[in-house]
Every structure is written in structure tokens, then in C-alpha cells.
matplotlib code that plots the C-alpha trace (Angstrom):
import matplotlib.pyplot as plt

x = [115.7, 112.1, 111.9, 115.1, 114.2, 110.7, 111.9, 114.6, 112.6, 109.3, 109.8, 108.0, 104.8, 105.4, 107.2, 108.2, 109.1, 110.1, 110.2, 110.6, 108.7, 112.0, 114.6, 118.2, 120.2, 121.3, 122.6, 126.1, 125.5, 122.4, 124.2, 127.0, 124.7, 122.5, 125.7, 126.5, 123.4, 124.0, 121.8, 123.6, 122.0, 124.9, 123.0, 119.8, 118.7, 116.7, 113.2, 110.5, 106.9, 106.0, 107.4, 104.6, 101.6, 98.9, 100.0, 97.9, 99.3, 97.8, 99.4, 101.1, 103.5, 104.9, 107.7, 107.6, 104.9, 106.1, 105.8, 102.4, 101.1, 102.7, 101.9, 99.5, 96.6, 97.2, 94.1, 93.3, 95.6, 95.5, 97.7, 100.1, 102.1, 104.9, 107.3, 111.0, 113.8, 115.3, 118.9, 119.7, 119.2, 121.7, 124.7, 127.9, 131.0, 130.9, 130.7, 127.9, 125.9, 126.4, 125.2, 122.1, 121.4, 121.9, 119.2, 116.8, 117.7, 117.0, 113.7, 112.5, 113.6, 111.7, 108.6, 108.7, 109.0, 106.1, 103.8, 104.4, 106.3, 104.3, 102.2, 98.4]
y = [45.4, 44.3, 45.1, 43.2, 40.2, 40.0, 40.2, 37.5, 35.1, 35.2, 37.4, 34.9, 36.0, 39.7, 42.7, 44.8, 48.5, 50.5, 54.1, 56.1, 58.9, 60.9, 59.1, 59.8, 57.5, 53.9, 52.9, 51.5, 49.0, 47.7, 47.4, 45.4, 43.0, 42.3, 41.5, 38.9, 37.0, 37.4, 40.5, 43.4, 46.7, 48.8, 49.9, 50.7, 54.2, 55.7, 56.8, 59.0, 57.7, 60.8, 58.9, 56.4, 58.7, 58.1, 54.5, 51.5, 48.7, 45.4, 45.8, 48.6, 47.2, 49.5, 48.3, 51.0, 52.8, 56.3, 55.4, 53.9, 57.2, 59.3, 57.0, 58.5, 56.5, 54.2, 53.1, 49.4, 48.7, 46.2, 47.4, 45.2, 46.8, 45.4, 47.5, 46.9, 49.0, 51.7, 50.8, 54.5, 55.1, 52.4, 53.6, 51.9, 50.6, 49.5, 45.8, 46.6, 48.4, 45.7, 43.1, 45.1, 45.5, 41.7, 41.1, 43.4, 41.8, 38.4, 39.5, 41.0, 37.9, 35.6, 37.9, 38.1, 34.3, 33.7, 36.5, 36.5, 33.4, 30.6, 28.5, 28.8]
z = [72.8, 72.6, 68.9, 68.0, 70.2, 68.8, 65.2, 65.9, 68.0, 66.2, 63.2, 61.1, 62.8, 63.6, 62.1, 65.1, 65.0, 68.0, 69.0, 72.1, 73.7, 73.8, 71.8, 72.9, 70.7, 71.1, 74.5, 74.0, 76.8, 75.2, 71.8, 73.6, 75.5, 72.5, 70.4, 73.1, 72.0, 68.3, 67.7, 65.9, 66.8, 65.4, 62.4, 64.3, 65.2, 68.0, 66.6, 67.9, 68.2, 66.1, 63.1, 63.4, 64.0, 61.4, 60.9, 61.8, 63.9, 65.1, 68.4, 70.3, 73.0, 75.7, 77.9, 80.5, 82.4, 81.3, 77.7, 78.1, 79.6, 76.9, 73.9, 71.3, 70.1, 67.1, 65.1, 65.2, 68.1, 70.8, 73.7, 75.6, 78.4, 80.5, 82.7, 82.6, 84.2, 81.9, 81.1, 80.6, 84.3, 85.4, 87.3, 88.6, 87.0, 83.4, 84.4, 87.0, 84.3, 81.8, 84.3, 85.0, 81.2, 80.8, 83.4, 81.6, 78.2, 79.6, 81.2, 78.0, 76.0, 78.4, 78.2, 74.4, 74.1, 76.5, 75.2, 71.5, 70.3, 71.9, 69.6, 69.7]

ax = plt.figure().add_subplot(projection="3d")
ax.plot(x, y, z, "-o")
ax.set_aspect("equal")
plt.show()
């Protein structure tokens, strides 16, 4: 969600790429709630951080503490960390899960706007 939101909201300033410590595929609830705000993730794929080893980034952003601890070093990086609940751990009815994912989506969106998209 963070990659897609960053690219949509301030892609004129950043080119975000995302990966997971242990990628498991796209979460269908995430795909659905992102589509609700006009972001199509249906063609995206889950990637491993190993795909990016040896690459240089200006920033490495982690969105959960577990990823931060397991993230390899990327040369030239400035690290920014923020913890959000993991939607893959949500339980309940479909509507309850969707509502929890919407909350996380909106929290990430707000954080991306405040942290990356503000002017100056």
C-alpha cells in the first residue's frame, strides 16, 4: 500500500519500489480497498527484498518493526521507519477485515502525505 500511495500522491518527487521480508502474494483485501480509492494493484506482484540487494536507494522505508529488523543494508540509504498493523493478520468476517484494512490504508495515506508529499 505504501509504494502505491507514494507513487500516486507524490510520484513526481519519488519512485517507490516495495518488497517484503517474506513475500506471500497480494492480499485480496488490500487490492480491494486500494481499488476503492482509484489505485489498481491487480497487476502488481509480491517481491522479496532479495531482488533489491546490491541496489542503491536514497531512502529505505520500513512500515513494520519486523521488516526493519530483518532488512538488509542498502548503500546510500536514509532509513525511515513507521509501524502499521499487518493486514494479513486480520481476522473476522469479510466486512470486518475490509474495515480494518481501510483503517490501515488511510493511516498509511496520511503518513505518506505528511512525511513525503509536503512541500519544503
